[in-house]
Every structure is written in C-alpha cells, then in structure tokens.
C-alpha positions as CSV (number, residue, x, y, z in Angstrom):
1,M,9.0,18.1,26.6
2,S,10.5,15.0,25.0
3,D,12.7,15.0,21.9
4,D,11.9,11.4,21.2
5,I,11.1,10.8,17.5
6,P,8.5,8.2,16.9
7,P,9.8,5.1,15.0
8,P,9.0,5.0,11.3
9,M,5.8,3.4,10.2
10,T,6.1,-0.3,9.3
11,E,4.9,-1.6,6.0
12,L,1.9,-3.2,7.7
13,E,0.9,0.0,9.5
14,G,1.2,1.9,6.2
15,A,-1.1,-0.6,4.5
16,A,-3.6,-0.3,7.4
17,V,-3.6,3.5,7.0
18,T,-4.2,3.2,3.2
19,A,-7.1,0.8,3.7
20,H,-8.7,3.1,6.3
21,E,-8.3,6.1,4.0
22,A,-9.9,4.1,1.2
23,Y,-12.8,3.0,3.4
24,T,-13.4,6.6,4.6
25,A,-13.2,7.9,1.0
26,Y,-15.8,5.4,-0.1
27,L,-18.1,6.4,2.8
28,H,-17.7,10.1,1.8
29,A,-18.5,9.2,-1.8
30,G,-21.8,7.9,-0.7
31,F,-21.3,4.1,-0.4
32,T,-22.8,2.3,2.6
33,K,-20.5,0.8,5.3
34,P,-21.0,-2.7,3.9
35,E,-20.4,-1.6,0.4
36,A,-17.2,0.4,1.4
37,L,-15.9,-2.6,3.3
38,E,-16.5,-4.9,0.3
39,L,-14.6,-2.5,-1.9
40,V,-11.7,-2.3,0.5
41,K,-11.7,-6.1,0.8
42,A,-11.6,-6.4,-3.0
43,M,-8.7,-4.0,-3.1
44,L,-6.8,-6.0,-0.6
45,I,-7.5,-9.3,-2.3
46,A,-6.4,-7.9,-5.6
47,G,-3.2,-6.6,-4.0
48,I,-2.4,-10.0,-2.5
49,Q,-3.1,-11.8,-5.8
50,N,-0.8,-9.4,-7.7
51,A,2.0,-9.9,-5.2
52,Q,2.1,-13.7,-5.7
C-alpha cells in the first residue's frame, strides 16, 4: 500500500468538477441534456465576464 498523497486539485480541475456537478444537478432537476448544457454554458460565460 502506498502512502502517496495525491496532489491538490488545480483551480481548473475544481472548476471542471463544479461545472459537472451543475450539469448533473440540472439533469436530475428534469432538464434535458441540451438544456443542461446551455445552462452550464451560460454559467461559465457569466463567470468569465464577471472576472474581466
């Protein structure tokens, strides 16, 4: 058994996890796959625009 500790998650990896969780939540809420993807896309665009 290895005692290696995985490296901490990068900011990009964390953002990817958050986007996937949002997508999955939208699907569980009843949105279609295309609708869920559009909502995640809008969320990402809004985040990019707010960061500028």
